[in-house]
py3Dmol code that shows the C-alpha trace and the ligand (Angstrom):
import py3Dmol

protein = """\
ATOM      1  CA  UNK A   1      28.275  10.376  17.948  1.00  0.00           C
ATOM      2  CA  UNK A   2      29.767   7.333  16.225  1.00  0.00           C
ATOM      3  CA  UNK A   3      28.639   4.319  14.289  1.00  0.00           C
ATOM      4  CA  UNK A   4      26.039   6.332  12.377  1.00  0.00           C
ATOM      5  CA  UNK A   5      28.167   7.011   9.289  1.00  0.00           C
ATOM      6  CA  UNK A   6      26.824   5.575   6.050  1.00  0.00           C
ATOM      7  CA  UNK A   7      28.332   5.257   2.597  1.00  0.00           C
ATOM      8  CA  UNK A   8      26.179   5.450  -0.518  1.00  0.00           C
ATOM      9  CA  UNK A   9      28.502   4.936  -3.461  1.00  0.00           C
ATOM     10  CA  UNK A  10      30.729   8.030  -3.517  1.00  0.00           C
ATOM     11  CA  UNK A  11      28.631   9.849  -0.900  1.00  0.00           C
ATOM     12  CA  UNK A  12      29.801   9.608   2.708  1.00  0.00           C
ATOM     13  CA  UNK A  13      27.289  10.854   5.263  1.00  0.00           C
ATOM     14  CA  UNK A  14      27.905  11.367   8.992  1.00  0.00           C
ATOM     15  CA  UNK A  15      24.450   9.912   9.645  1.00  0.00           C
ATOM     16  CA  UNK A  16      21.591   8.533   7.513  1.00  0.00           C
ATOM     17  CA  UNK A  17      19.058  11.335   8.183  1.00  0.00           C
ATOM     18  CA  UNK A  18      18.193  14.087   5.709  1.00  0.00           C
ATOM     19  CA  UNK A  19      15.123  16.162   4.776  1.00  0.00           C
ATOM     20  CA  UNK A  20      12.779  15.092   1.974  1.00  0.00           C
ATOM     21  CA  UNK A  21      12.667  17.666  -0.808  1.00  0.00           C
ATOM     22  CA  UNK A  22       9.966  20.293  -0.339  1.00  0.00           C
ATOM     23  CA  UNK A  23       9.752  19.896   3.417  1.00  0.00           C
ATOM     24  CA  UNK A  24      12.863  21.852   4.380  1.00  0.00           C
ATOM     25  CA  UNK A  25      13.483  25.561   3.967  1.00  0.00           C
ATOM     26  CA  UNK A  26      16.153  28.029   5.052  1.00  0.00           C
ATOM     27  CA  UNK A  27      13.963  29.133   8.008  1.00  0.00           C
ATOM     28  CA  UNK A  28      14.302  25.602   9.454  1.00  0.00           C
ATOM     29  CA  UNK A  29      17.931  26.418  10.268  1.00  0.00           C
ATOM     30  CA  UNK A  30      16.487  28.541  13.117  1.00  0.00           C
ATOM     31  CA  UNK A  31      15.151  25.371  14.723  1.00  0.00           C
ATOM     32  CA  UNK A  32      17.753  22.726  14.044  1.00  0.00           C
ATOM     33  CA  UNK A  33      21.512  22.513  13.652  1.00  0.00           C
ATOM     34  CA  UNK A  34      21.941  21.557  10.020  1.00  0.00           C
ATOM     35  CA  UNK A  35      25.436  20.241  10.763  1.00  0.00           C
ATOM     36  CA  UNK A  36      23.757  17.384  12.654  1.00  0.00           C
ATOM     37  CA  UNK A  37      22.038  16.121   9.497  1.00  0.00           C
ATOM     38  CA  UNK A  38      23.476  13.594   7.050  1.00  0.00           C
ATOM     39  CA  UNK A  39      22.689  15.820   4.035  1.00  0.00           C
ATOM     40  CA  UNK A  40      20.606  18.826   3.009  1.00  0.00           C
ATOM     41  CA  UNK A  41      18.036  18.518   0.221  1.00  0.00           C
ATOM     42  CA  UNK A  42      16.040  21.675  -0.513  1.00  0.00           C
ATOM     43  CA  UNK A  43      12.778  21.934  -2.459  1.00  0.00           C
ATOM     44  CA  UNK A  44      12.989  20.917  -6.135  1.00  0.00           C
ATOM     45  CA  UNK A  45      14.101  23.737  -8.386  1.00  0.00           C
ATOM     46  CA  UNK A  46      13.216  24.424 -11.999  1.00  0.00           C
ATOM     47  CA  UNK A  47      15.067  26.395 -14.658  1.00  0.00           C
ATOM     48  CA  UNK A  48      12.576  29.260 -14.648  1.00  0.00           C
ATOM     49  CA  UNK A  49      10.614  30.853 -11.826  1.00  0.00           C
ATOM     50  CA  UNK A  50       7.256  29.105 -11.172  1.00  0.00           C
ATOM     51  CA  UNK A  51       4.422  30.182  -8.916  1.00  0.00           C
ATOM     52  CA  UNK A  52       3.006  26.690  -8.327  1.00  0.00           C
ATOM     53  CA  UNK A  53      -0.654  25.632  -8.177  1.00  0.00           C
ATOM     54  CA  UNK A  54      -3.547  27.750  -6.859  1.00  0.00           C
ATOM     55  CA  UNK A  55      -4.601  27.302  -3.215  1.00  0.00           C
ATOM     56  CA  UNK A  56      -5.769  25.298  -1.310  1.00  0.00           C
ATOM     57  CA  UNK A  57      -2.719  23.144  -1.970  1.00  0.00           C
ATOM     58  CA  UNK A  58      -2.633  21.004   1.166  1.00  0.00           C
ATOM     59  CA  UNK A  59      -5.150  19.033   3.211  1.00  0.00           C
ATOM     60  CA  UNK A  60      -4.826  16.666   6.146  1.00  0.00           C
ATOM     61  CA  UNK A  61      -6.099  13.089   5.953  1.00  0.00           C
ATOM     62  CA  UNK A  62      -7.828  11.129   8.724  1.00  0.00           C
ATOM     63  CA  UNK A  63      -5.547   8.096   8.511  1.00  0.00           C
ATOM     64  CA  UNK A  64      -2.580  10.318   9.303  1.00  0.00           C
ATOM     65  CA  UNK A  65      -0.677  12.460   6.858  1.00  0.00           C
ATOM     66  CA  UNK A  66      -1.515  14.927   4.153  1.00  0.00           C
ATOM     67  CA  UNK A  67      -2.186  15.427   0.457  1.00  0.00           C
ATOM     68  CA  UNK A  68      -0.290  18.222  -1.272  1.00  0.00           C
ATOM     69  CA  UNK A  69      -0.196  19.672  -4.725  1.00  0.00           C
ATOM     70  CA  UNK A  70       2.184  22.597  -4.442  1.00  0.00           C
ATOM     71  CA  UNK A  71       3.086  22.284  -8.128  1.00  0.00           C
ATOM     72  CA  UNK A  72       6.834  22.921  -7.771  1.00  0.00           C
ATOM     73  CA  UNK A  73       6.867  26.546  -6.705  1.00  0.00           C
ATOM     74  CA  UNK A  74      10.396  27.657  -7.569  1.00  0.00           C
ATOM     75  CA  UNK A  75      12.447  30.855  -7.687  1.00  0.00           C
ATOM     76  CA  UNK A  76      14.342  29.501 -10.699  1.00  0.00           C
ATOM     77  CA  UNK A  77      17.943  28.472 -11.300  1.00  0.00           C
ATOM     78  CA  UNK A  78      19.524  31.946 -11.273  1.00  0.00           C
ATOM     79  CA  UNK A  79      18.116  32.785  -7.823  1.00  0.00           C
ATOM     80  CA  UNK A  80      19.075  29.314  -6.579  1.00  0.00           C
ATOM     81  CA  UNK A  81      22.700  29.777  -7.678  1.00  0.00           C
ATOM     82  CA  UNK A  82      22.964  33.317  -6.355  1.00  0.00           C
ATOM     83  CA  UNK A  83      21.123  33.000  -3.048  1.00  0.00           C
ATOM     84  CA  UNK A  84      20.233  29.450  -2.000  1.00  0.00           C
ATOM     85  CA  UNK A  85      23.532  27.708  -2.710  1.00  0.00           C
ATOM     86  CA  UNK A  86      25.698  30.360  -0.929  1.00  0.00           C
ATOM     87  CA  UNK A  87      23.375  30.112   2.105  1.00  0.00           C
ATOM     88  CA  UNK A  88      23.803  26.348   2.428  1.00  0.00           C
ATOM     89  CA  UNK A  89      27.507  26.442   1.586  1.00  0.00           C
ATOM     90  CA  UNK A  90      28.214  27.709   5.125  1.00  0.00           C
ATOM     91  CA  UNK A  91      27.287  24.283   6.558  1.00  0.00           C
ATOM     92  CA  UNK A  92      29.588  21.260   6.600  1.00  0.00           C
ATOM     93  CA  UNK A  93      26.736  18.932   5.573  1.00  0.00           C
ATOM     94  CA  UNK A  94      26.669  17.588   1.989  1.00  0.00           C
ATOM     95  CA  UNK A  95      24.334  19.620  -0.211  1.00  0.00           C
ATOM     96  CA  UNK A  96      22.058  17.809  -2.686  1.00  0.00           C
ATOM     97  CA  UNK A  97      19.839  20.010  -4.888  1.00  0.00           C
ATOM     98  CA  UNK A  98      16.679  18.429  -6.275  1.00  0.00           C
ATOM     99  CA  UNK A  99      15.823  19.210  -9.889  1.00  0.00           C
ATOM    100  CA  UNK A 100      12.408  19.196 -11.586  1.00  0.00           C
ATOM    101  CA  UNK A 101      11.802  19.996 -15.259  1.00  0.00           C
ATOM    102  CA  UNK A 102       9.210  19.828 -18.007  1.00  0.00           C
ATOM    103  CA  UNK A 103      11.521  18.138 -20.505  1.00  0.00           C
ATOM    104  CA  UNK A 104      14.649  15.980 -20.650  1.00  0.00           C
ATOM    105  CA  UNK A 105      16.515  18.895 -22.274  1.00  0.00           C
ATOM    106  CA  UNK A 106      15.684  21.167 -19.348  1.00  0.00           C
ATOM    107  CA  UNK A 107      16.699  18.501 -16.801  1.00  0.00           C
ATOM    108  CA  UNK A 108      20.028  18.136 -18.595  1.00  0.00           C
ATOM    109  CA  UNK A 109      20.630  21.886 -18.801  1.00  0.00           C
ATOM    110  CA  UNK A 110      19.913  22.559 -15.112  1.00  0.00           C
ATOM    111  CA  UNK A 111      21.933  19.522 -13.952  1.00  0.00           C
ATOM    112  CA  UNK A 112      24.916  20.507 -16.116  1.00  0.00           C
ATOM    113  CA  UNK A 113      25.040  23.987 -14.544  1.00  0.00           C
ATOM    114  CA  UNK A 114      24.646  22.649 -10.997  1.00  0.00           C
ATOM    115  CA  UNK A 115      27.110  19.833 -11.595  1.00  0.00           C
ATOM    116  CA  UNK A 116      29.862  22.375 -12.235  1.00  0.00           C
ATOM    117  CA  UNK A 117      29.467  23.971  -8.804  1.00  0.00           C
ATOM    118  CA  UNK A 118      31.843  22.888  -6.007  1.00  0.00           C
ATOM    119  CA  UNK A 119      29.115  23.405  -3.383  1.00  0.00           C
ATOM    120  CA  UNK A 120      26.968  20.679  -4.978  1.00  0.00           C
ATOM    121  CA  UNK A 121      27.740  17.138  -3.749  1.00  0.00           C
ATOM    122  CA  UNK A 122      25.107  15.197  -5.724  1.00  0.00           C
ATOM    123  CA  UNK A 123      21.837  15.875  -7.546  1.00  0.00           C
ATOM    124  CA  UNK A 124      18.437  14.325  -6.893  1.00  0.00           C
ATOM    125  CA  UNK A 125      16.240  14.070  -9.995  1.00  0.00           C
ATOM    126  CA  UNK A 126      12.555  14.519  -9.252  1.00  0.00           C
ATOM    127  CA  UNK A 127      11.405  12.268 -12.076  1.00  0.00           C
ATOM    128  CA  UNK A 128       7.873  12.236 -10.650  1.00  0.00           C
ATOM    129  CA  UNK A 129       7.085  15.569 -12.310  1.00  0.00           C
ATOM    130  CA  UNK A 130       4.894  15.613 -15.442  1.00  0.00           C
ATOM    131  CA  UNK A 131       6.595  15.249 -18.807  1.00  0.00           C
ATOM    132  CA  UNK A 132       4.870  17.897 -20.889  1.00  0.00           C
ATOM    133  CA  UNK A 133       5.952  16.212 -24.107  1.00  0.00           C
ATOM    134  CA  UNK A 134       4.252  12.966 -23.080  1.00  0.00           C
ATOM    135  CA  UNK A 135       0.723  14.151 -22.209  1.00  0.00           C
ATOM    136  CA  UNK A 136       1.781  15.049 -18.681  1.00  0.00           C
ATOM    137  CA  UNK A 137       2.639  11.447 -17.706  1.00  0.00           C
ATOM    138  CA  UNK A 138       5.480  11.578 -15.174  1.00  0.00           C
ATOM    139  CA  UNK A 139       8.968  10.780 -16.553  1.00  0.00           C
ATOM    140  CA  UNK A 140       9.407   8.180 -13.810  1.00  0.00           C
ATOM    141  CA  UNK A 141       6.320   6.177 -14.808  1.00  0.00           C
ATOM    142  CA  UNK A 142       7.926   4.911 -17.988  1.00  0.00           C
ATOM    143  CA  UNK A 143      11.123   2.792 -17.907  1.00  0.00           C
ATOM    144  CA  UNK A 144      12.385   3.909 -21.323  1.00  0.00           C
ATOM    145  CA  UNK A 145      11.808   7.612 -20.571  1.00  0.00           C
ATOM    146  CA  UNK A 146      13.460   7.169 -17.153  1.00  0.00           C
ATOM    147  CA  UNK A 147      16.416   5.540 -18.907  1.00  0.00           C
ATOM    148  CA  UNK A 148      16.748   8.321 -21.455  1.00  0.00           C
ATOM    149  CA  UNK A 149      16.505  11.062 -18.848  1.00  0.00           C
ATOM    150  CA  UNK A 150      19.100   9.574 -16.498  1.00  0.00           C
ATOM    151  CA  UNK A 151      21.391   8.665 -19.383  1.00  0.00           C
ATOM    152  CA  UNK A 152      21.352  12.218 -20.782  1.00  0.00           C
ATOM    153  CA  UNK A 153      22.058  13.722 -17.356  1.00  0.00           C
ATOM    154  CA  UNK A 154      24.825  11.149 -16.754  1.00  0.00           C
ATOM    155  CA  UNK A 155      26.618  12.379 -19.868  1.00  0.00           C
ATOM    156  CA  UNK A 156      26.859  15.967 -18.563  1.00  0.00           C
ATOM    157  CA  UNK A 157      27.775  15.491 -14.890  1.00  0.00           C
ATOM    158  CA  UNK A 158      30.303  13.424 -12.947  1.00  0.00           C
ATOM    159  CA  UNK A 159      28.737  13.932  -9.513  1.00  0.00           C
ATOM    160  CA  UNK A 160      26.390  11.266  -8.112  1.00  0.00           C
ATOM    161  CA  UNK A 161      22.889  11.374  -9.571  1.00  0.00           C
ATOM    162  CA  UNK A 162      19.923  10.194  -7.542  1.00  0.00           C
ATOM    163  CA  UNK A 163      16.645   9.616  -9.409  1.00  0.00           C
ATOM    164  CA  UNK A 164      13.722   9.850  -6.983  1.00  0.00           C
ATOM    165  CA  UNK A 165      11.346   7.143  -8.120  1.00  0.00           C
ATOM    166  CA  UNK A 166       7.592   7.467  -8.349  1.00  0.00           C
ATOM    167  CA  UNK A 167       5.542   4.920  -6.377  1.00  0.00           C
ATOM    168  CA  UNK A 168       2.685   5.349  -8.862  1.00  0.00           C
ATOM    169  CA  UNK A 169       3.809   2.548 -11.170  1.00  0.00           C
ATOM    170  CA  UNK A 170       2.983  -1.114 -11.678  1.00  0.00           C
ATOM    171  CA  UNK A 171       6.569  -2.318 -11.255  1.00  0.00           C
ATOM    172  CA  UNK A 172       9.002  -0.054  -9.408  1.00  0.00           C
ATOM    173  CA  UNK A 173      11.689  -2.725  -9.909  1.00  0.00           C
ATOM    174  CA  UNK A 174      11.538  -2.153 -13.662  1.00  0.00           C
ATOM    175  CA  UNK A 175      12.043   1.622 -13.278  1.00  0.00           C
ATOM    176  CA  UNK A 176      14.887   1.045 -10.782  1.00  0.00           C
ATOM    177  CA  UNK A 177      16.671  -1.273 -13.223  1.00  0.00           C
ATOM    178  CA  UNK A 178      16.241   1.253 -16.063  1.00  0.00           C
ATOM    179  CA  UNK A 179      17.783   4.031 -13.938  1.00  0.00           C
ATOM    180  CA  UNK A 180      20.664   1.765 -12.889  1.00  0.00           C
ATOM    181  CA  UNK A 181      21.371   0.758 -16.494  1.00  0.00           C
ATOM    182  CA  UNK A 182      21.371   4.443 -17.483  1.00  0.00           C
ATOM    183  CA  UNK A 183      24.100   5.273 -14.967  1.00  0.00           C
ATOM    184  CA  UNK A 184      22.317   6.388 -11.780  1.00  0.00           C
ATOM    185  CA  UNK A 185      24.428   6.173  -8.604  1.00  0.00           C
ATOM    186  CA  UNK A 186      21.769   6.069  -5.895  1.00  0.00           C
ATOM    187  CA  UNK A 187      17.949   5.782  -5.879  1.00  0.00           C
ATOM    188  CA  UNK A 188      15.482   7.619  -3.660  1.00  0.00           C
ATOM    189  CA  UNK A 189      12.430   5.445  -2.978  1.00  0.00           C
ATOM    190  CA  UNK A 190       9.991   7.130  -3.239  1.00  0.00           C
ATOM    191  CA  UNK A 191       7.921  10.238  -3.942  1.00  0.00           C
ATOM    192  CA  UNK A 192       4.276  10.701  -2.843  1.00  0.00           C
ATOM    193  CA  UNK A 193       1.301   8.505  -3.803  1.00  0.00           C
ATOM    194  CA  UNK A 194      -1.330  10.083  -6.055  1.00  0.00           C
ATOM    195  CA  UNK A 195      -4.461  10.571  -3.957  1.00  0.00           C
ATOM    196  CA  UNK A 196      -7.677  12.572  -3.690  1.00  0.00           C
ATOM    197  CA  UNK A 197      -9.843  13.775  -0.846  1.00  0.00           C
ATOM    198  CA  UNK A 198     -13.376  15.233  -1.009  1.00  0.00           C
ATOM    199  CA  UNK A 199     -15.169  17.564   1.416  1.00  0.00           C
ATOM    200  CA  UNK A 200     -18.507  15.746   1.728  1.00  0.00           C
ATOM    201  CA  UNK A 201     -20.353  18.905   2.797  1.00  0.00           C
ATOM    202  CA  UNK A 202     -19.296  21.113  -0.103  1.00  0.00           C
ATOM    203  CA  UNK A 203     -18.794  18.095  -2.438  1.00  0.00           C
ATOM    204  CA  UNK A 204     -15.605  19.758  -3.671  1.00  0.00           C
ATOM    205  CA  UNK A 205     -12.135  18.217  -3.802  1.00  0.00           C
ATOM    206  CA  UNK A 206     -10.176  19.449  -0.799  1.00  0.00           C
ATOM    207  CA  UNK A 207      -7.315  20.761  -2.915  1.00  0.00           C
ATOM    208  CA  UNK A 208      -7.645  22.941  -5.977  1.00  0.00           C
ATOM    209  CA  UNK A 209      -5.635  20.643  -8.238  1.00  0.00           C
ATOM    210  CA  UNK A 210      -8.209  17.872  -7.444  1.00  0.00           C
ATOM    211  CA  UNK A 211      -5.483  15.235  -6.967  1.00  0.00           C
ATOM    212  CA  UNK A 212      -2.215  15.490  -5.101  1.00  0.00           C
ATOM    213  CA  UNK A 213       0.580  13.525  -3.444  1.00  0.00           C
ATOM    214  CA  UNK A 214      -0.128  11.584  -0.257  1.00  0.00           C
ATOM    215  CA  UNK A 215       2.591  11.587   2.424  1.00  0.00           C
ATOM    216  CA  UNK A 216       2.912  10.885   6.145  1.00  0.00           C
ATOM    217  CA  UNK A 217       2.723   7.919   8.541  1.00  0.00           C
ATOM    218  CA  UNK A 218       0.023   6.013   6.632  1.00  0.00           C
ATOM    219  CA  UNK A 219       2.344   5.413   3.668  1.00  0.00           C
ATOM    220  CA  UNK A 220       5.206   3.818   5.638  1.00  0.00           C
ATOM    221  CA  UNK A 221       4.204   0.167   4.971  1.00  0.00           C
ATOM    222  CA  UNK A 222       3.811   0.979   1.268  1.00  0.00           C
ATOM    223  CA  UNK A 223       7.303   2.477   1.146  1.00  0.00           C
ATOM    224  CA  UNK A 224       8.819  -0.411   3.146  1.00  0.00           C
ATOM    225  CA  UNK A 225       7.488  -2.697   0.398  1.00  0.00           C
ATOM    226  CA  UNK A 226       8.880  -0.471  -2.382  1.00  0.00           C
ATOM    227  CA  UNK A 227      12.324  -0.225  -0.765  1.00  0.00           C
ATOM    228  CA  UNK A 228      12.402  -4.003  -0.283  1.00  0.00           C
ATOM    229  CA  UNK A 229      11.471  -4.605  -3.934  1.00  0.00           C
ATOM    230  CA  UNK A 230      14.016  -2.102  -5.255  1.00  0.00           C
ATOM    231  CA  UNK A 231      16.738  -3.530  -2.992  1.00  0.00           C
ATOM    232  CA  UNK A 232      16.100  -6.950  -4.503  1.00  0.00           C
ATOM    233  CA  UNK A 233      16.015  -5.650  -8.071  1.00  0.00           C
ATOM    234  CA  UNK A 234      19.025  -3.314  -8.063  1.00  0.00           C
ATOM    235  CA  UNK A 235      22.479  -3.132  -6.536  1.00  0.00           C
ATOM    236  CA  UNK A 236      22.353   0.663  -6.132  1.00  0.00           C
ATOM    237  CA  UNK A 237      22.258   2.211  -2.645  1.00  0.00           C
ATOM    238  CA  UNK A 238      18.763   3.391  -1.679  1.00  0.00           C
ATOM    239  CA  UNK A 239      17.550   6.447   0.208  1.00  0.00           C
ATOM    240  CA  UNK A 240      14.190   5.483   1.730  1.00  0.00           C
ATOM    241  CA  UNK A 241      11.538   8.181   1.821  1.00  0.00           C
ATOM    242  CA  UNK A 242       7.937   8.151   3.009  1.00  0.00           C
ATOM    243  CA  UNK A 243       6.075   7.928   6.261  1.00  0.00           C
ATOM    244  CA  UNK A 244       9.005   8.056   8.674  1.00  0.00           C
ATOM    245  CA  UNK A 245       7.907   9.642  11.961  1.00  0.00           C
ATOM    246  CA  UNK A 246      10.201   7.889  14.476  1.00  0.00           C
ATOM    247  CA  UNK A 247      13.630   6.287  14.751  1.00  0.00           C
ATOM    248  CA  UNK A 248      12.020   2.840  14.571  1.00  0.00           C
ATOM    249  CA  UNK A 249      10.316   3.803  11.277  1.00  0.00           C
ATOM    250  CA  UNK A 250      13.726   4.814   9.885  1.00  0.00           C
ATOM    251  CA  UNK A 251      15.250   1.511  11.063  1.00  0.00           C
ATOM    252  CA  UNK A 252      12.385  -0.353   9.348  1.00  0.00           C
ATOM    253  CA  UNK A 253      13.239   1.278   6.008  1.00  0.00           C
ATOM    254  CA  UNK A 254      16.923   0.461   6.538  1.00  0.00           C
ATOM    255  CA  UNK A 255      16.148  -3.192   7.327  1.00  0.00           C
ATOM    256  CA  UNK A 256      14.179  -3.286   4.068  1.00  0.00           C
ATOM    257  CA  UNK A 257      17.289  -2.088   2.226  1.00  0.00           C
ATOM    258  CA  UNK A 258      17.671   1.678   2.583  1.00  0.00           C
ATOM    259  CA  UNK A 259      21.149   3.043   3.345  1.00  0.00           C
ATOM    260  CA  UNK A 260      19.755   6.442   4.379  1.00  0.00           C
ATOM    261  CA  UNK A 261      16.350   7.934   5.112  1.00  0.00           C
ATOM    262  CA  UNK A 262      14.543  11.165   4.247  1.00  0.00           C
ATOM    263  CA  UNK A 263      12.101  12.843   6.608  1.00  0.00           C
ATOM    264  CA  UNK A 264       9.245  14.960   5.238  1.00  0.00           C
ATOM    265  CA  UNK A 265       5.813  15.305   6.860  1.00  0.00           C
ATOM    266  CA  UNK A 266       7.258  14.586  10.331  1.00  0.00           C
ATOM    267  CA  UNK A 267       9.089  17.948  10.180  1.00  0.00           C
ATOM    268  CA  UNK A 268       5.759  19.763   9.734  1.00  0.00           C
ATOM    269  CA  UNK A 269       4.500  18.124  12.943  1.00  0.00           C
ATOM    270  CA  UNK A 270       7.743  18.876  14.804  1.00  0.00           C
ATOM    271  CA  UNK A 271      10.527  20.958  13.194  1.00  0.00           C
ATOM    272  CA  UNK A 272      13.069  19.095  15.361  1.00  0.00           C
ATOM    273  CA  UNK A 273      11.847  15.670  14.185  1.00  0.00           C
ATOM    274  CA  UNK A 274      14.975  14.887  12.168  1.00  0.00           C
ATOM    275  CA  UNK A 275      17.215  15.348  15.206  1.00  0.00           C
ATOM    276  CA  UNK A 276      14.888  13.314  17.460  1.00  0.00           C
ATOM    277  CA  UNK A 277      14.734  10.514  14.864  1.00  0.00           C
ATOM    278  CA  UNK A 278      18.527  10.435  14.676  1.00  0.00           C
ATOM    279  CA  UNK A 279      18.729  10.154  18.474  1.00  0.00           C
ATOM    280  CA  UNK A 280      16.117   7.385  18.457  1.00  0.00           C
ATOM    281  CA  UNK A 281      18.216   5.419  15.961  1.00  0.00           C
ATOM    282  CA  UNK A 282      21.152   5.688  18.370  1.00  0.00           C
ATOM    283  CA  UNK A 283      18.915   4.374  21.180  1.00  0.00           C
ATOM    284  CA  UNK A 284      17.861   1.440  18.986  1.00  0.00           C
ATOM    285  CA  UNK A 285      21.515   0.667  18.261  1.00  0.00           C
ATOM    286  CA  UNK A 286      22.374   0.765  21.969  1.00  0.00           C
ATOM    287  CA  UNK A 287      19.423  -1.511  22.779  1.00  0.00           C
ATOM    288  CA  UNK A 288      20.540  -4.120  20.233  1.00  0.00           C
ATOM    289  CA  UNK A 289      24.304  -3.718  20.708  1.00  0.00           C
ATOM    290  CA  UNK A 290      24.798  -2.462  17.142  1.00  0.00           C
ATOM    291  CA  UNK A 291      28.128  -0.683  16.699  1.00  0.00           C
ATOM    292  CA  UNK A 292      27.807   0.222  13.014  1.00  0.00           C
ATOM    293  CA  UNK A 293      24.448   1.263  11.522  1.00  0.00           C
ATOM    294  CA  UNK A 294      25.542  -0.131   8.154  1.00  0.00           C
ATOM    295  CA  UNK A 295      25.084  -3.613   9.673  1.00  0.00           C
ATOM    296  CA  UNK A 296      21.293  -3.301   9.533  1.00  0.00           C
ATOM    297  CA  UNK A 297      20.953  -2.223   5.869  1.00  0.00           C
ATOM    298  CA  UNK A 298      18.875  -4.868   4.089  1.00  0.00           C
ATOM    299  CA  UNK A 299      18.927  -6.926   7.304  1.00  0.00           C
ATOM    300  CA  UNK A 300      15.301  -8.056   7.258  1.00  0.00           C
ATOM    301  CA  UNK A 301      15.093 -11.796   7.839  1.00  0.00           C
ATOM    302  CA  UNK A 302      12.682 -13.247   5.333  1.00  0.00           C
ATOM    303  CA  UNK A 303      12.247 -16.979   5.583  1.00  0.00           C
ATOM    304  CA  UNK A 304      10.797 -18.321   2.402  1.00  0.00           C
ATOM    305  CA  UNK A 305       9.390 -21.872   2.418  1.00  0.00           C
TER     306      UNK A 305
END
"""
ligand_1 = """\
31
FMN
C 4.489 20.100 1.033
C 5.312 19.113 0.280
C 6.100 19.529 -0.798
C 6.873 18.607 -1.500
N 7.663 19.046 -2.532
C 8.481 18.162 -3.169
C 9.392 18.601 -4.154
O 9.509 19.798 -4.474
N 10.154 17.667 -4.769
C 10.105 16.335 -4.450
O 10.842 15.536 -5.035
N 9.263 15.890 -3.486
C 8.464 16.771 -2.849
N 7.641 16.337 -1.856
C 7.621 14.895 -1.493
C 8.550 14.620 -0.308
O 9.884 14.904 -0.636
C 8.448 13.161 0.132
O 8.733 12.342 -0.976
C 7.068 12.810 0.665
O 6.580 13.849 1.481
C 7.047 11.485 1.420
O 7.773 11.572 2.609
P 7.074 11.823 4.050
O 5.984 10.812 4.181
O 8.202 11.659 5.034
O 6.537 13.205 4.022
C 6.847 17.238 -1.139
C 6.060 16.822 -0.054
C 5.296 17.734 0.654
C 4.468 17.230 1.816
"""
view = py3Dmol.view(width=600, height=400)
view.addModel(protein, "pdb")
view.setStyle({"model": 0}, {"cartoon": {"style": "trace"}})
view.addModel(ligand_1, "xyz")
view.setStyle({"model": 1}, {"stick": {}})
view.zoomTo()
view.show()
């Protein structure tokens, strides 16, 4: 397998495919060879143990995809350091924990501890989680809060930091620029779209938290647009995330400007999806005589009058 290597700042990946946080668990290693992935990103962790939201927490949507409101169920940092990190350390694939927190202080504390561990290659910041000190508005919905968060984390760790942007904003370009100015190394674009679904027979929302995050194939065109806008607004490498079900979907995100791609909902449909998608990218490259996948990053041809 050659020509699939990608470089995102200081991160070198053997291929651009990795799981989206929250859609990959240790049990998945029974189905796929983790060493064939570009990176491993487990579910977001928090400082303390959290049970998450009451059920039902997931529903399917007719247009394709799902709404979830798991509510960051987490075993907490101590368990993560003692059990999860040693488990993943046996693989040769770069390991990127995802961190969620209720405050900037907690983000900083958790990132500082993780940043000191050799097994950790970079940290993704789930800035889409609610900021309890700001009426529950997500950190990543406000450019100045995003700046402060990333800047504080930057001061305590040297490893690459990857804010995962929220799509639920008026201008994602503004948030991307704030994160870049604060010292982010890479950007993940993006998290889920806030959505709601109602059972018309019971008249109740389909998930207990009323609203949740929409993911799956229906959001791909929305994410292609976000990646394209962020690529134009910032010089940071981008990890595209949202709606990728096939190799061609992944290529679309890369043409829009992503250097790597995360796969989420597709793995629930087929646990081997990440491997299939990687193979489909290789087929696309063969078809178009592309020797180095990096050639296609940001390669969309937009002819403006
Ligand atoms: C069940 C579920 C749990 C998720 N948990 C997290 C999480 O803990 N942290 C996070 O940053 N994103 C989480 N996400 C969002 C995904 O990482 C990803 O951004 C989203 O699913 C869009 O990608 P997809 O369309 O390929 O699924 C979760 C998504 C799903 C479906």
